[in-house]
C-alpha atoms as one frame of an Amber mdcrd trajectory, in Angstrom:
protein
  -0.148   0.409  -0.041   1.069   3.278  -1.190  -0.326   6.260   0.883   0.843
   9.969  -0.861   1.813  12.902   1.636   2.644  16.134   1.220   5.871  15.722
   1.374   6.077  12.681  -0.698   4.306   9.339   0.117   5.030   6.357   2.439
   4.961   2.593   1.313   3.528   0.123   3.826   3.740  -3.933   3.641   3.212
  -6.417   5.838   4.154 -10.449   6.024   2.610 -13.331   7.640   5.116 -16.360
   8.047   3.677 -19.526  10.102   6.611 -21.846  11.222   8.675 -23.412  14.454
  11.664 -23.591  13.434  14.496 -20.672  15.548  15.554 -18.482  12.853  11.455
 -18.193  12.289  11.824 -14.371  13.198  14.724 -14.136  10.825  12.599 -15.365
   7.579   9.676 -12.871   8.772  11.646  -9.415   9.023  13.499 -10.468   5.695
  11.064 -11.539   3.279   9.726  -7.722   4.766  12.477  -6.030   3.842  12.841
  -7.428   0.824   9.122  -6.735  -0.345   9.498  -2.831   0.623  12.697  -2.364
  -1.165  11.544  -4.169  -4.108   8.441  -1.054  -4.187  11.617   1.389  -5.756
  11.786   3.489  -2.141  15.677   4.239  -1.254  15.309   1.258   1.022  16.024
   1.568   4.251  15.480   5.298   4.532  13.380   6.151   7.294  11.924   2.871
   7.770  10.901   0.758  10.352   8.651  -2.550  11.330   6.460  -3.695  14.234
   5.877  -7.197  15.030   3.357  -9.317  15.897   4.268 -12.815  18.195   1.291
 -15.294  17.826   2.809 -18.226  19.793   0.946 -21.769  20.227   0.681 -21.996
  23.900   3.205 -24.958  24.649   5.324 -23.526  23.415   8.450 -22.350  25.665
   9.620 -19.238  26.683  13.393 -19.881  25.695  12.313 -20.561  21.796  10.395
 -17.484  21.887  13.729 -15.949  23.041  15.055 -16.967  20.946  12.836 -15.568
  18.017  13.156 -11.848  19.243  16.536 -12.783  19.132  16.597 -13.257  15.940
  14.580 -10.845  15.148  16.007  -8.133  16.983  19.769  -9.183  14.890  18.072
  -8.949  11.256  16.583  -5.638  11.747  19.677  -4.231  12.593  22.030  -6.321
  10.382  19.119  -4.275   7.229  19.113  -0.897   9.102  15.493  -1.036  10.416
  14.345   0.634  13.754  12.146  -2.174  15.753   9.076   0.079  16.827   8.214
  -3.083  18.804   7.490  -6.449  19.399   3.638  -7.598  20.371   3.605 -10.644
  21.977   0.192 -13.149  22.672  -0.541 -17.020  22.677  -3.231 -18.861  21.099
  -4.536 -22.354  22.071  -5.372 -22.514  18.450  -2.084 -22.969  16.861   0.846
 -25.423  16.775   3.505 -22.871  15.317   4.442 -19.425  15.974   2.800 -17.004
  13.321   5.007 -13.482  12.511   2.892 -10.992  11.846   5.638  -8.407  10.832
   4.640  -4.782   9.411   7.057  -2.298   7.750   6.660   1.210   6.435   9.385
   3.654   4.666   8.978   7.385   4.456   9.779   8.805   1.046  10.450  12.158
  -0.171   9.590  12.973  -4.152   6.710  12.284  -5.964   8.216   8.080  -7.701
   9.404   5.770  -6.911  13.280   4.262  -9.575  10.358   1.466 -10.627   9.115
   2.623 -14.002   6.602  -0.465 -13.795   6.942   0.391 -17.662   6.487  -3.143
 -18.497   6.075  -4.448 -22.129   5.756  -7.808 -23.825   8.942  -8.277 -25.150
  11.369  -7.232 -22.411  13.411 -10.013 -19.991  12.626 -11.329 -16.995  16.020
 -12.056 -14.793  15.933 -14.284 -11.868  18.683 -14.200  -9.601  20.268 -16.470
  -6.816  18.027 -20.317  -6.373  14.501 -21.799  -6.952  14.052 -22.557  -3.090
  16.344 -20.942  -1.143  13.900 -20.297   1.827  12.145 -23.706   2.238  15.677
 -25.550   1.882  16.827 -23.399   5.014  13.602 -23.735   6.741  13.853 -27.560
   6.111  17.023 -28.235   7.653  15.974 -25.880  10.635  13.526 -27.566  11.136
  14.397 -31.555   9.828  17.640 -31.223  11.175  18.428 -34.909  12.905  16.388
 -36.725  10.470  18.921 -35.002   7.955  22.002 -35.759   9.871  21.648 -39.683
   9.760  21.183 -38.959   5.308  23.775 -36.073   4.808  27.470 -35.552   5.584
  28.547 -32.904   8.227  29.975 -30.797   5.435  27.041 -31.090   3.285  24.658
 -29.206   5.745  27.155 -26.457   6.340  27.424 -25.958   2.761  23.457 -24.920
   3.419  24.159 -23.840   6.818  26.660 -20.812   4.551  23.650 -19.910   2.585
  21.563 -18.202   5.380  22.299 -14.604   4.511  20.970 -15.010   1.200  17.731
 -14.912   1.444  18.680 -10.777   2.184  18.336  -9.272  -1.435  18.969  -5.553
  -0.780  22.374  -5.779  -2.955  20.890  -7.076  -6.213  17.993  -4.349  -5.705
  20.420  -2.076  -4.863  22.625  -2.902  -8.381  18.858  -3.153 -10.199  17.990
  -0.086  -9.548  21.236   1.497 -10.319  20.531  -0.403 -13.327  17.336   0.905
 -14.650  14.789  -1.541 -14.656  11.560  -1.673 -14.676  10.325  -3.351 -11.317
  11.305  -6.100  -9.364   9.481  -8.835  -7.357  10.206 -10.781  -4.774   9.516
 -14.579  -5.276   8.415 -15.870  -1.398   5.676 -18.521  -1.144   4.882 -21.226
  -3.328   8.518 -21.202  -5.257   8.742 -19.902  -8.732   6.122 -21.269 -10.376
   3.670 -19.499  -7.857   5.869 -15.903  -8.802   5.791 -16.435 -12.900   1.918
 -16.377 -12.556   1.071 -12.918 -10.164   3.442 -11.842 -12.242   1.399 -12.500
 -15.620  -1.355 -11.736 -13.971  -0.565  -8.370 -12.933   1.322  -7.563 -15.810
  -1.340  -8.898 -18.225   0.845 -10.531 -19.758   2.631 -13.750 -21.201   5.558
 -15.837 -20.714   7.773 -18.042 -22.047  10.276 -19.340 -19.776  12.747 -22.225
 -19.621  12.650 -24.371 -16.688  16.648 -25.313 -17.771  17.998 -21.192 -17.278
  16.228 -21.558 -13.828  19.074 -21.996 -11.060  18.449 -24.677  -8.314  21.451
 -25.371  -5.639  22.264 -29.845  -5.368  21.777 -29.515  -2.070  17.997 -27.877
  -2.578  17.549 -30.777  -5.033  19.057 -33.518  -2.692  16.104 -32.213   0.227
  13.746 -32.163  -2.327  13.819 -35.461  -3.122  14.446 -36.982   0.027  11.181
 -35.195   1.628   9.150 -36.297  -2.130   8.574 -32.221  -2.728   8.379 -29.460
  -5.618  11.723 -27.406  -6.163  10.300 -25.080  -8.520   7.251 -24.831  -5.805
   9.215 -24.468  -2.957   9.515 -20.938  -0.935  12.520 -19.080  -2.271  12.713
 -15.699  -0.269  15.791 -13.913  -1.000  15.341 -14.724  -4.393  13.738 -11.709
  -7.102  12.426 -11.627 -10.725  13.481  -8.670 -12.652  11.962  -7.031 -15.353
  14.136  -5.026 -17.839  15.381  -3.835 -21.403  18.124  -5.443 -21.434  19.040
  -8.993 -19.284  22.473  -9.606 -20.098  23.528  -5.298 -19.446  21.582  -6.787
 -15.822  23.748  -9.804 -15.226  26.423  -8.453 -15.675  26.404  -6.173 -13.145
  24.894  -9.085 -11.158  27.393 -10.822 -11.497  29.742  -8.064 -10.627  28.917
  -7.836  -7.188  28.964 -11.367  -6.632  25.043 -12.684  -7.668  23.805 -15.210
  -9.310  21.492 -14.014 -12.230  19.731 -15.398 -15.105  18.032 -14.460 -17.511
  14.952 -17.489 -17.632  12.791 -15.983 -20.006  11.107 -12.595 -21.178   6.800
 -11.540 -21.472   4.973 -12.198 -24.215   1.870 -10.299 -25.958  -0.867 -13.061
 -25.172  -1.606 -14.417 -21.488  -0.052 -18.115 -22.207   1.968 -18.731 -19.553
   4.601 -20.880 -21.327   7.509 -23.079 -19.485  10.012 -25.287 -21.410  12.202
 -28.250 -20.582  14.090 -28.896 -23.528  11.887 -29.703 -26.037   8.932 -30.304
 -24.146   5.831 -27.622 -23.208   4.281 -27.139 -20.909   1.984 -23.819 -19.471
   2.029 -23.023 -15.611  -0.645 -23.977 -13.650  -2.807 -21.605 -10.765   0.440
 -21.598  -7.670  -0.211 -24.343  -5.724   0.442 -24.864  -1.451   4.158 -24.142
  -0.314   6.083 -27.596  -0.409   6.096 -26.428   2.852   2.860 -27.448   3.982
   3.723 -31.017   3.522   5.761 -31.040   6.515   4.195 -28.890   8.720   1.127
 -31.417   7.904   2.463 -34.073   9.042   4.391 -33.466  11.629   0.889 -32.176
  13.202  -0.638 -34.746  12.605   1.564 -37.535  13.554   1.821 -35.016  16.939
């Protein structure tokens, strides 16, 4: 939501994340600040965050304090002011619910995004599909994964945690003059592409093979029978640009993975190609993380 003021405007965003992992608060803050930055307001100028924690009655206080510590740490690292954290407990919940609301005050009348989105423009994706989901699965299923994978394998995943924040690449996109930036987020890359098409009213032609996925994500998804293309991908962005090659070169110089995965078209077809196979992107399915949550809750 954007509100005009006498001195400029205010952009407001709200993100909700559910789970019981120790870093669940960090995922919520990351999702929020990425969305605020993607609005094109020069984030984090004059930004603030307020957080509401809705916790299961049975959650120990030690777990709550770990979550709060993560929220505070994430806000400090993003240089955004934490206005406060409200807490309540609810008997109907088995997982923690975090609602993070952020605002950014900006001077002037416009954002650096021109939102001039036209057929023929290219779609650039940063980082990897399923990154956030992979990290959250490691948090939630750590003991099981230790029996299946080596410590080195799991350490490689742990080292990717800072990648759920995307301020560097969004800043690079601003300097490159992109038309728009969208966070991939819940439901994975397939859901994000569907939402992009619906918002712009345009079709797309995308190559599945150009979408980067970490080998660690592939192996973990195979272990739990999950689809990595429908797995939470916070920290990964879709960028719409006239020249994807220039943008990817800029991002690569900043050591950010990026690839042109397709282009927008002048119809409503949402085509995704896998070699010679062609299919159409379906309506967004529930995020694959839900399968793990449901299995665990029913088992309990």
